[in-house]
C-alpha positions in Angstrom: 146.3 104.3 74.5 146.6 100.8 73.9 148.3 100.7 77.3 145.8 101.7 79.2 144.7 99.0 82.0 141.5 97.1 81.0 140.6 96.8 84.5 140.7 100.8 85.1 137.4 101.0 82.6 135.7 98.3 84.6 136.1 99.8 87.7 135.0 103.2 86.7 131.7 101.7 84.8 130.8 100.0 88.3 131.8 103.1 90.3 129.3 105.6 87.6 126.9 103.1 87.8 126.7 102.9 91.6 126.4 106.7 91.5 123.6 106.7 88.7 121.6 103.9 90.7 121.8 106.3 94.1 121.3 109.0 92.2 118.3 108.0 90.2 116.2 106.6 93.0 114.4 110.1 93.9 112.8 109.9 90.1 109.9 107.6 91.3 110.2 108.3 94.8 107.0 109.5 94.8 105.2 107.4 92.2 105.8 104.7 94.1 104.2 105.6 97.1 101.2 107.5 95.1 98.7 105.4 96.4 99.2 106.2 100.2 99.4 110.1 98.8 96.1 110.0 97.2 94.9 109.0 100.3 97.1 111.4 102.8 96.6 114.6 100.7 92.9 113.2 99.3 94.3 113.6 95.4 92.1 112.9 92.1 94.1 110.8 89.3 95.2 113.8 87.8 96.8 115.3 90.2 98.5 111.8 91.0 99.9 112.1 87.9 101.2 115.0 88.0 103.4 113.7 90.8 105.2 111.8 88.0 104.9 114.3 85.2 106.2 116.9 87.3 109.5 115.1 87.2 109.2 114.3 83.7 108.5 117.9 82.7 111.3 118.9 85.4 113.8 117.1 83.3 112.8 118.0 80.2 113.4 122.1 81.3 116.7 120.9 82.7 117.9 119.1 79.7 116.8 122.0 77.3 118.7 124.4 79.5 121.9 122.3 79.6 121.7 121.7 75.9 121.2 125.1 75.3 124.3 126.1 77.2 126.3 123.0 76.0 126.9 122.4 80.0 127.8 118.6 79.3 130.0 119.6 77.0 131.7 122.8 78.8 132.1 121.2 82.1 133.5 117.9 83.7 130.6 115.2 83.4 131.5 113.9 87.6 131.0 117.8 89.0 128.1 118.2 87.0 126.5 114.6 88.2 127.3 115.6 91.5 125.7 119.2 91.7 122.4 117.7 90.1 122.3 114.9 92.5 122.5 117.4 95.5 119.7 119.5 94.2 117.5 116.3 94.0 118.3 115.0 97.3 117.3 118.5 98.4 114.2 118.9 96.1 113.1 114.8 97.1 113.4 115.6 100.9 111.4 118.6 100.7 108.5 116.8 100.4 108.5 116.0 103.8 107.9 119.8 105.0 104.7 120.1 102.4 100.9 118.8 103.5 99.6 119.5 100.0 99.7 118.7 96.2 100.6 121.9 94.8 104.3 122.1 96.4 104.5 118.9 96.1 104.2 118.9 92.7 106.8 122.0 92.4 109.4 119.9 94.1 108.8 116.8 92.0 109.5 119.5 89.1 112.5 120.6 90.5 113.7 116.8 91.5 113.3 116.0 87.8 115.4 119.7 86.5 118.2 118.4 88.8 118.2 115.0 87.4 118.8 116.2 84.1 122.3 117.0 85.5 123.0 113.2 86.6 121.9 111.6 83.5 123.3 112.8 80.1 126.8 113.5 82.3 127.1 109.9 83.4 126.4 108.7 79.8 129.3 110.7 78.5 131.3 110.2 81.2 131.2 106.8 80.6 131.6 106.8 77.1 135.1 108.6 77.5 136.2 105.3 79.1 135.0 102.7 76.4 135.4 102.7 72.3 135.1 98.7 71.7 132.3 97.4 73.9 130.7 100.9 74.5 126.8 99.3 73.8 127.2 97.0 76.9 128.8 99.5 79.2 125.9 102.3 78.4 123.7 99.1 79.1 125.3 98.8 82.5 124.6 103.0 82.8 120.8 102.7 81.9 120.6 99.3 84.0 122.2 101.4 86.8 119.0 103.8 85.9 116.4 101.2 85.9 117.5 99.8 89.2 117.5 102.9 91.2 114.2 103.8 89.6 112.8 100.2 90.9 114.4 101.0 94.2 111.4 102.9 96.2 109.0 100.2 95.3 111.2 97.9 97.4 111.6 100.7 99.9 107.9 100.9 100.3 107.6 96.9 100.5 109.9 96.5 103.2 108.5 99.9 105.1 105.4 98.4 105.2 103.8 101.2 102.9 105.6 104.4 104.9 106.0 106.6 102.3 107.9 109.3 104.6 110.4 106.7 104.7 110.6 105.5 101.5 111.3 109.6 100.7 114.3 109.7 103.5 115.8 106.5 101.9 116.0 107.8 98.4 117.0 111.3 99.2 120.3 110.1 101.5 121.1 107.4 98.3 120.6 110.4 95.9 123.0 112.6 98.0 125.5 109.4 98.6 125.4 108.7 94.7 126.7 112.5 94.1 129.5 112.1 96.4 130.4 108.7 94.8 130.4 110.8 91.3 133.2 112.9 92.6 135.3 110.2 93.8 136.3 109.1 90.0 137.9 110.5 86.9 137.4 110.6 83.2 138.8 107.9 81.0 141.4 108.0 78.1 139.0 108.9 75.2 137.3 112.3 75.9 135.3 113.7 73.6 136.4 117.7 71.9 135.1 119.9 74.5 132.6 121.9 72.5 132.3 126.3 73.0 129.0 127.7 73.5 127.3 128.7 70.2 123.6 129.1 69.9 123.6 127.2 67.2 125.2 123.8 68.4 121.8 122.6 69.3 120.8 123.6 65.8 123.7 121.9 64.0 122.7 118.2 66.1 119.2 118.3 65.3 120.2 118.6 61.2 122.1 115.6 61.4 119.8 112.5 59.4 121.6 109.8 61.5 121.3 111.6 65.1 117.4 112.1 64.0 116.7 108.5 63.1 118.2 107.3 66.2 115.9 109.8 68.3 113.0 108.8 66.1 113.6 105.4 68.0 114.0 106.6 71.2 110.9 108.6 71.2 108.9 105.7 69.9 110.5 103.7 73.0 110.2 106.6 75.5 106.3 106.7 74.7 106.1 103.3 76.4 108.8 102.7 78.7 108.0 105.5 81.6 104.5 104.5 81.4 104.7 101.1 82.5 107.2 102.4 85.2 104.6 104.5 86.5 101.6 102.8 86.6 102.9 99.0 86.9 102.2 99.1 90.9 98.7 100.3 90.4 98.2 97.8 87.5 99.5 95.0 89.7 97.2 96.2 92.8 94.3 96.3 90.5 94.9 92.4 89.1 95.6 91.0 92.6 93.3 92.7 94.5 90.6 91.2 91.6 91.5 88.0 92.4 91.6 88.4 95.9 94.9 88.3 96.8 96.0 88.8 100.0 97.6 92.3 101.0 97.5 93.1 97.2 99.4 96.4 97.6 102.5 95.3 99.4 102.3 92.3 96.5 102.3 95.1 94.0 105.4 96.9 95.6 107.5 94.1 95.2 105.9 93.1 92.2 107.0 96.7 90.6 109.9 96.5 91.6 110.9 92.9 90.0 108.9 94.3 87.0 111.0 97.8 87.1 114.4 95.9 88.4 114.4 93.1 85.9 115.1 95.9 83.1 118.7 96.0 84.6 119.3 92.6 82.9 118.1 93.5 79.6 119.9 96.3 79.7 123.3 94.6 80.2 122.0 91.9 77.8 120.9 94.3 75.3 124.4 96.1 75.6 126.1 93.0 74.9 123.7 91.7 72.0 124.0 95.5 70.4 128.0 95.2 70.3 127.7 91.5 69.2 124.8 91.9 65.9 124.2 95.9 65.6 122.2 98.3 67.5 119.8 98.9 64.8 119.4 95.2 65.2 118.7 95.0 68.8 116.7 98.0 69.2 114.5 96.6 66.5 114.0 93.0 68.5 113.1 95.0 72.0 110.8 97.2 70.1 108.9 94.5 68.9 109.0 92.4 71.6 107.7 95.0 74.5 105.3 96.2 71.7 103.5 92.9 71.7 103.4 93.1 75.7 101.9 96.6 75.4 99.3 94.6 73.4 98.5 91.5 75.7 99.0 93.0 79.3 95.2 94.2 79.3 94.4 90.3 78.0 96.2 88.9 81.3 95.0 91.5 83.6 93.1 89.9 86.5 94.3 86.4 85.6 96.1 84.5 88.2 99.0 86.0 89.2 101.6 84.1 88.2 100.3 84.7 84.6 100.2 88.4 85.2 103.8 88.9 86.6 105.5 86.3 84.1 103.9 88.6 81.1 104.9 92.0 83.1 108.2 90.4 84.0 109.1 89.8 80.2 107.7 93.1 79.6 110.0 94.6 82.0 112.9 92.9 80.3 112.1 94.1 77.0 110.9 97.8 77.5 114.4 98.9 78.6 116.6 96.4 76.4 117.3 99.0 74.3 117.5 102.3 75.9 121.0 102.8 75.7 121.7 101.8 72.6 119.4 104.9 71.5 121.9 107.3 73.3 125.1 104.8 72.2 124.3 105.6 68.6 124.1 109.2 69.1 127.6 108.9 70.8 129.0 107.2 67.3 127.2 108.9 64.5 127.1 112.7 65.7 129.5 115.6 65.4 132.1 114.4 68.3 132.4 117.9 69.7 128.9 118.3 70.3 127.9 114.4 71.6 126.7 115.9 75.4 124.6 118.3 73.7 123.2 115.2 71.0 122.3 113.0 74.4 120.7 116.0 76.1 118.5 116.7 73.3 117.4 113.3 72.3 116.7 112.8 75.9 115.1 116.1 76.6 112.7 115.5 73.7 112.2 111.6 74.7 111.1 112.9 77.8 108.3 114.8 76.7 106.5 112.2 74.7 106.2 110.3 78.3 104.5 113.2 79.9 101.2 112.3 77.3 101.2 108.7 78.0 101.9 108.9 81.7 98.9 111.6 81.9 96.5 109.2 79.4 96.7 105.8 80.7 94.3 106.6 84.0 92.4 108.4 82.4 92.0 105.2 80.0 91.4 103.3 82.7 88.7 105.3 84.1 87.1 105.0 80.8 87.6 101.5 79.8 89.7 100.0 82.2 93.2 97.9 83.0 92.3 95.5 80.1 92.1 98.2 77.2 94.5 100.8 78.9 97.8 100.0 77.9 96.9 99.2 74.1 97.6 103.1 73.7 101.5 102.4 74.4 101.8 100.0 71.0 102.2 102.7 68.3 105.3 103.8 70.2 107.3 100.8 69.5 105.7 100.7 65.9 106.8 103.7 64.8 110.2 102.9 66.5 111.0 100.2 64.6 110.2 101.8 61.6 112.9 104.4 62.4 115.5 101.7 63.2 115.2 99.9 60.0 115.7 103.3 58.0 118.8 103.7 59.9 120.0 100.2 59.7 119.8 100.8 55.6 121.9 104.3 56.2 124.5 102.2 57.8 124.3 99.4 56.0 123.3 96.8 58.9 120.6 94.5 58.7 117.7 94.6 61.5 116.8 90.7 60.9 119.8 88.4 61.0 119.8 85.4 62.5 122.4 85.1 65.1 125.5 83.8 64.5 126.5 80.5 66.7 128.2 81.1 69.9 
């Protein structure tokens, strides 16, 4: 396969990343406009949290079903992506037809379940194009997810805080992502196709190296989605505190930047991981992002430039390692069950996000933004510990000095 045109894989990367960027825009379509929906539907803080938590739970449910049936290993991943994107677009558009929180939460659950058919198959499809440079390629893929997650904030800011416009644009974007997924093909390095056996998921879970990679991922996820879900509320409250003009609009653009800058973090993380090691990069990113979780409260209510500087640094590093946990699974798991292994890792990781997304607004009510983000710090600490153990198992270093260019 050495005669494969290298340009083909980058074209495939661009197509899949575009499809994923568009399809994943529905993930935070409701969370981005939660401040408007709180007024429109008279939501309590707990109910508002459920608009995001329902997506996470839906994703977990969809991913577990997919893993149990080995869907990502039994069917062409691009077709699975297209079906998932179609379902997510329909469920997201359904928000325009409801007028209460209950039906909206059910639709958000359905959106998350459908997105479970987009994310893991996209990662596997891209891995079929790359052996060398797989960390960078999957970093670009998670960067696409990150930018898609940020897109609703940009639409909200540009659209004058119109929540219906956000829903319409993200639904159409997700539909377009599904179409684009169908236009490409898988690469020259296919994984062996698994057959359905109930024990497949358990077989993957018993692999110690897969477990360690997943423990690191769980610590990462404890922090990531809580930041993404509540960055706009944090920024809005901080900007209001200092009397900024139009704080909600500024917070919308600020949240887009905080989440969106993670795209650059993913690409940089992939390049650094390929150059050094995945355990080195994940340990670095977890340490830096965890430090930001510890200090974000201290700068809350300060000059907006300082607040944004800290939040942008956090947004860059909080997701820089995300793709590398998935890449580790593609490298250390039984190659017949890579899709199942990725799906299991994602499903369990997203379960942890439910806890912190729910807890953050409760802590804000109890102790304020100055202390609420401290609950996120244990995740990066435990994740770093797992990566150090895995590094020893793989014979890698997590503290080596970067070589000269």
